[in-house]
N, C-alpha and C positions, 0 to 999 in steps of 0.2 A: 439520482442516487446511484452510487457505484456498486455497492453490495447490499441489495434490498432486504429488509426484514418486513414481513407482513404485520400490519397493525390493525386490529379490529376494534372499533369504537363502540363499546357496549351500550352507551346511552345516546346513540345517534338520533333516535326519535325525539328525545328531549332537546338535543342541540338544534335540530331542525326547527322544532316548534318555537324555540327562543330566538331564532335567527332574525326574524322581522323582515323589513323591506330589503330586497336584494338577495335574500336567502344566503346560501353558502357559496356563492360565486363571487370572486374577488378580482378587481381590476389591478393588474401588476405592470409597472413600467418595464419595457424591454431592457432599458439601461437604468440602473439605480441612480445614476448621476446626470442623465440627459433625457428629459421628458420629451424632447423633440423626436426621439427615435420611436415613439409610439408605445403601445401597451398591448397586453394580451390578457385573457381571462383564465383563472384557475378555479376549480370547483372542489370543495371538500366533500369526500365521499365516506360512506360507512367503513369501508376498508381503504387504507392508505398504505404507502410504502415509505419507510424511512431508511436512512443509511445505517449499516451495522456499526459504523464508527461513532454514531450518536447514542449508542446504548452500551451500558456495562452492567454486568450482574453484581459486581462488588461495589460497595460504597467507597467513594473517594472524594475527600473535601475539595480537591483541585479539579474535579471533573464536573462541569456545569451543564451537562446534558442529561438524558434520561437514565435513571436507575430504578430498581424496584421501590426504593424509598425516597426518591427525589423526583418531583414532577418537572416538566420542561414546557416552555411555551410553544404553541403551534403557530408558525409564521402565517401572516395574513388574517387568520381567524382571531387569534389572541387568547384563546382558552388555554388552560393548563392540562397537558396530557399526563395522566396518572397511570402507571403500570400496575395492573391487578394480578396478572398471571403471565408466566413465561413458559412457552412451549418449546421443547428442544428435540432435535433428532440426534441422539448421541450427545456430543458435547456442543453441537452447533445450535444456536438460537434461531428458530425458524419463524416463530410467530409470537406476538405480544397481544394479550387481551387487556384493553385499557378502557378508561372513560375520560371524558373531557370535563374538567371542573370549570363551570361557567358562572359560579356563584359570584355575587357582587363583592364579597369580602375576601376573595381568594388572594393569596400572597403573590406578588409580582415575581415571575421567574427571572433567574439571572441570565437566561439565554433562550433563544427560539430556534427550533430546528426546521429545516426545509423538508418537504415531503412531495410525493407524487400520488395522484389519485388512482383509483382502481382501474381506470381505463388508460393508464400510462403505457407508453410504447417501450417494448424491450429492445435493447440495442447493445452493441459491443463498443466499449470505450477503451481506447489505448492511451495510457498516460505516459508521456515521455519525460525523463529526468536527465540529469547530467550523465554523460557517457563514462566519465571517470570519477573515482572517489577523491582524487586529489586535484586541486586547482591547476597544478602544472605537473602532468605525468612525467615520471622518471624513465630510465631505461628498463625498469621493471613494470612497464605499462600494462602488461597482460595481467599482472596481479592486482593492478589498480582499477581494472574495469568495474564499473558499477553494475552489480547483478540486478539492480532495480531500475536500470536506464529505460526499460520498457516494461510496464505493468499492464496486462490485458484483463479487463473486467468484462467477461462474455455475457453476463446477465444483468447489466445495468438497466436502469429505467429512466425515461425522460417524459416530461409533461406532454400530453397529446396536442397542445396548442401549436407545436412546431410542425404538425403534419403537412401543411401546405408548402413548407420550405425545404423538405428533405426528400423529394421524389427523385428516383433514379434518372428520369428523363431530363432533369436539369443538370446532371453531372457532366463535367468536361475534363478530360484527361490533361488538357494543356493549359487550363486556367484555374485560378483559385476558386474553390467551391464554397457553398454556403457556410458562413461562420456564425457561431452562437456563443453566448456567454452562459456557462453553467454556474449557478450560484455556489460560491465558496470554493469552486474548483479551478476556474480559469476560463480561457477561451479555446474553443474547439472548432474544427473544420470537418465537414462531411468528407469521408474517404471514398475513393473511387471503387472500393470493394462493396459499396452499398448497392443492394438490389431491391430496395423498398419501393413499393407501388402505393402511392397515397390514396388511390381509388379503392383498391382491394384491401389495403392495409396488410399486405403480405410481402415477404421478402426481408432481407437483412439490412439493418441500419448500423453503420460503422462511423465512429467519430474519433479523430486524433487531436490530442491536446497540443496546441501551438504555444500558448503562453499561460503560465501559472499565476495565481493571485498570491498576495502576501498572506502569511500565516495568520489565522484568526486568533490573535493573542488574548482577546477579550473573553473567549469562550473556554479555552483549555490552557491552564498553566503548565509549564514544564514539570513533568513528574520527576521527583528527586531520584527515585529508584531507576527510572529509565535513563536519566542523565548519568548516573553512576555506572550503569551497564555500558553506555556508549564510551565513557571515559576508560573503563577497563578494556573494552575491545580495542580502542585506539592504542592503549598502552601495550596490549598483547601484540598488536600489529607492529609497533615500533620495536619491541623486543625480538619478534620473529625476524624482522628485517635486519636487525643488528647481528643476530645469530647467523643468518645467511651470509652476511658480509664477512663475518669472522671465519666461517667455514671455507670461504673461497681463498683464504690465506694459507690453508693447510695443504702441504704437498701430498699427493695421492698415496705415496708410500708410508706416510705417517697418519693417514686418515683414521685407522682403527686403534692408534695408540693415543692420540691427543684430542680427537673430536669429542666434544662434550657428550654426545649421545652414545658413544662407544667406550668412554673412559671407564676403566676398571673392569670391563667385561672379559678381557682376554689376558692371558699370562705369557703366552709364547707366540712367536711370529716366524714366518719363513723369511728368506732373504729379500723378498719383494715387499714385505710388510703385511702380508696376508696372515690373519690369525690361524694358528694350528691347534691351540688349546684354550679352553675357557679359563676363567679366573680360578675355578676350583681344581684345575688340572685335567679335567675331562677333555678328550680329544674332540676337535670340531669335526662334525660329520661331513661327508662329501657333498651332500645336498646343501648344507649350510654354507660350505665354502663357495659353491657355485653362486649362491645368492649374494655373498659378500663380494665376490669378484665382479658381479654385475653392478653392485652398489659402488664399488671403487671405479669401475669404468665410467659410470655416469658422472661421478664426481670429477674424474680426470678431464672429461670434456668441458665441464663448467670451469674448472681450474685453469685449463689452457685458454679458454675464451676470455677469462678475466684478465689474463696477462697481455692480451693483444692491445 
């Protein structure tokens, strides 16, 4: 889980008693599509950690994970996790008090969430995305850089079953290191910044995402409001780009006369086109003139560059 939320299962004694043969330890394939790659064990504990993306305070009919009024399935165990109490630090949700519904007549949940047991390993996870926001960057590539091309999660958690695979002694600067698939997130490789010692369980674990998985469309539908916000942002970006293009056609001496952001602000200008009086007839101060001169100089450089 990338951004863990602590979950305490209040009726864990009841869950343990009802577990039967095998208890609360489950055998999980290393690859969901290839049994030949072996398996590992995961154990449900009284305290587990789930990802913050799997919980919302507000009810949403299009959100199929955990909310205060909507249970969700616990992967591998099968019980329904019910949220009883939300604990926050300021606005941030830090802990959920829950119980597991294991009754025979319980309603089948629409989705199941992944989790990490109480003895999970803390690690740093670096998620890499596209470098640019456009498929084909233009000459304004600096404006099209993706601010989320690298997202670092410093307090992520991973199942302890990987402990024998992630020791610093096995790292090699010149070869590809241990690769793992993180459920719902993609494929990750152990980074050379790792200092973890599997014997002492001390040191830092660092993983880099190499390949992402397809979006889990069965769990979360696209939120209409979110889609509308994205559409508006895209429209604003297009309008801003068009405005920049238009601005580059304006001669520097006419900048304060015809540029949309200055239109109607000034009533008189000197021979170079620099404003001397505001629209109401007030004389422009010396400090304001200096700022306007800097603005025009900056524009003049861009104007000249666009003509090359």
